[in-house]
Biotite code that builds the C-alpha atoms (Angstrom):
import biotite.structure as struc

atoms = struc.array([
    struc.Atom([-13.087, -15.179, 8.563], chain_id="A", res_id=1, res_name="UNK", atom_name="CA", element="C"),
    struc.Atom([-14.433, -11.773, 9.509], chain_id="A", res_id=2, res_name="UNK", atom_name="CA", element="C"),
    struc.Atom([-15.218, -9.214, 6.847], chain_id="A", res_id=3, res_name="UNK", atom_name="CA", element="C"),
    struc.Atom([-13.316, -5.966, 7.237], chain_id="A", res_id=4, res_name="UNK", atom_name="CA", element="C"),
    struc.Atom([-12.556, -2.877, 5.216], chain_id="A", res_id=5, res_name="UNK", atom_name="CA", element="C"),
    struc.Atom([-9.006, -1.745, 4.647], chain_id="A", res_id=6, res_name="UNK", atom_name="CA", element="C"),
    struc.Atom([-8.313, 1.884, 5.456], chain_id="A", res_id=7, res_name="UNK", atom_name="CA", element="C"),
    struc.Atom([-6.703, 3.511, 2.383], chain_id="A", res_id=8, res_name="UNK", atom_name="CA", element="C"),
    struc.Atom([-4.269, 5.367, 4.617], chain_id="A", res_id=9, res_name="UNK", atom_name="CA", element="C"),
    struc.Atom([-2.839, 2.100, 5.911], chain_id="A", res_id=10, res_name="UNK", atom_name="CA", element="C"),
    struc.Atom([-1.893, 0.911, 2.427], chain_id="A", res_id=11, res_name="UNK", atom_name="CA", element="C"),
    struc.Atom([-0.274, 4.241, 1.563], chain_id="A", res_id=12, res_name="UNK", atom_name="CA", element="C"),
    struc.Atom([1.617, 4.321, 4.873], chain_id="A", res_id=13, res_name="UNK", atom_name="CA", element="C"),
    struc.Atom([2.835, 0.778, 4.286], chain_id="A", res_id=14, res_name="UNK", atom_name="CA", element="C"),
    struc.Atom([4.042, 1.733, 0.806], chain_id="A", res_id=15, res_name="UNK", atom_name="CA", element="C"),
    struc.Atom([5.850, 4.785, 2.191], chain_id="A", res_id=16, res_name="UNK", atom_name="CA", element="C"),
    struc.Atom([7.508, 2.710, 4.914], chain_id="A", res_id=17, res_name="UNK", atom_name="CA", element="C"),
    struc.Atom([8.708, 0.067, 2.473], chain_id="A", res_id=18, res_name="UNK", atom_name="CA", element="C"),
    struc.Atom([9.843, 2.717, -0.019], chain_id="A", res_id=19, res_name="UNK", atom_name="CA", element="C"),
    struc.Atom([11.750, 4.604, 2.668], chain_id="A", res_id=20, res_name="UNK", atom_name="CA", element="C"),
    struc.Atom([13.473, 1.439, 3.879], chain_id="A", res_id=21, res_name="UNK", atom_name="CA", element="C"),
    struc.Atom([14.545, 0.437, 0.378], chain_id="A", res_id=22, res_name="UNK", atom_name="CA", element="C"),
    struc.Atom([15.544, 4.033, -0.389], chain_id="A", res_id=23, res_name="UNK", atom_name="CA", element="C"),
    struc.Atom([17.817, 4.262, 2.634], chain_id="A", res_id=24, res_name="UNK", atom_name="CA", element="C"),
    struc.Atom([19.328, 0.859, 1.868], chain_id="A", res_id=25, res_name="UNK", atom_name="CA", element="C"),
    struc.Atom([20.082, 1.750, -1.750], chain_id="A", res_id=26, res_name="UNK", atom_name="CA", element="C"),
    struc.Atom([20.986, 5.397, -1.199], chain_id="A", res_id=27, res_name="UNK", atom_name="CA", element="C"),
    struc.Atom([18.247, 6.708, -3.483], chain_id="A", res_id=28, res_name="UNK", atom_name="CA", element="C"),
    struc.Atom([15.562, 7.842, -1.048], chain_id="A", res_id=29, res_name="UNK", atom_name="CA", element="C"),
    struc.Atom([13.740, 10.241, -3.392], chain_id="A", res_id=30, res_name="UNK", atom_name="CA", element="C"),
    struc.Atom([13.081, 7.586, -6.026], chain_id="A", res_id=31, res_name="UNK", atom_name="CA", element="C"),
    struc.Atom([11.984, 4.845, -3.652], chain_id="A", res_id=32, res_name="UNK", atom_name="CA", element="C"),
    struc.Atom([9.835, 7.158, -1.530], chain_id="A", res_id=33, res_name="UNK", atom_name="CA", element="C"),
    struc.Atom([7.912, 8.200, -4.640], chain_id="A", res_id=34, res_name="UNK", atom_name="CA", element="C"),
    struc.Atom([7.603, 4.576, -5.743], chain_id="A", res_id=35, res_name="UNK", atom_name="CA", element="C"),
    struc.Atom([6.369, 3.633, -2.275], chain_id="A", res_id=36, res_name="UNK", atom_name="CA", element="C"),
    struc.Atom([3.613, 6.248, -2.463], chain_id="A", res_id=37, res_name="UNK", atom_name="CA", element="C"),
    struc.Atom([2.602, 4.987, -5.913], chain_id="A", res_id=38, res_name="UNK", atom_name="CA", element="C"),
    struc.Atom([2.578, 1.354, -4.796], chain_id="A", res_id=39, res_name="UNK", atom_name="CA", element="C"),
    struc.Atom([0.582, 2.231, -1.677], chain_id="A", res_id=40, res_name="UNK", atom_name="CA", element="C"),
    struc.Atom([-1.948, 4.147, -3.740], chain_id="A", res_id=41, res_name="UNK", atom_name="CA", element="C"),
    struc.Atom([-2.308, 1.221, -6.097], chain_id="A", res_id=42, res_name="UNK", atom_name="CA", element="C"),
    struc.Atom([-2.809, -1.185, -3.219], chain_id="A", res_id=43, res_name="UNK", atom_name="CA", element="C"),
    struc.Atom([-5.477, 1.009, -1.651], chain_id="A", res_id=44, res_name="UNK", atom_name="CA", element="C"),
    struc.Atom([-7.287, 1.351, -4.986], chain_id="A", res_id=45, res_name="UNK", atom_name="CA", element="C"),
    struc.Atom([-7.158, -2.405, -5.525], chain_id="A", res_id=46, res_name="UNK", atom_name="CA", element="C"),
    struc.Atom([-8.486, -3.074, -2.026], chain_id="A", res_id=47, res_name="UNK", atom_name="CA", element="C"),
    struc.Atom([-11.314, -0.573, -2.511], chain_id="A", res_id=48, res_name="UNK", atom_name="CA", element="C"),
    struc.Atom([-12.431, -2.108, -5.811], chain_id="A", res_id=49, res_name="UNK", atom_name="CA", element="C"),
    struc.Atom([-12.385, -5.686, -4.527], chain_id="A", res_id=50, res_name="UNK", atom_name="CA", element="C"),
    struc.Atom([-15.860, -7.194, -4.296], chain_id="A", res_id=51, res_name="UNK", atom_name="CA", element="C"),
    struc.Atom([-16.813, -9.150, -1.177], chain_id="A", res_id=52, res_name="UNK", atom_name="CA", element="C"),
    struc.Atom([-17.263, -12.910, -1.513], chain_id="A", res_id=53, res_name="UNK", atom_name="CA", element="C"),
    struc.Atom([-20.702, -14.479, -1.211], chain_id="A", res_id=54, res_name="UNK", atom_name="CA", element="C"),
    struc.Atom([-21.109, -16.201, 2.175], chain_id="A", res_id=55, res_name="UNK", atom_name="CA", element="C"),
    struc.Atom([-22.376, -19.524, 0.767], chain_id="A", res_id=56, res_name="UNK", atom_name="CA", element="C"),
])
């Protein structure tokens, strides 16, 4: 498997997209959009702190 870095913007955009979709479906867009941003930020922070595996 190739090593690659995840762009932090991709994780945040994914969180916003999921939050917007759930927000529209439930009728509470403001709440779910904010939660989507928070989840995306957490995912990007987790991906940035992940250490690469040793290629043994």
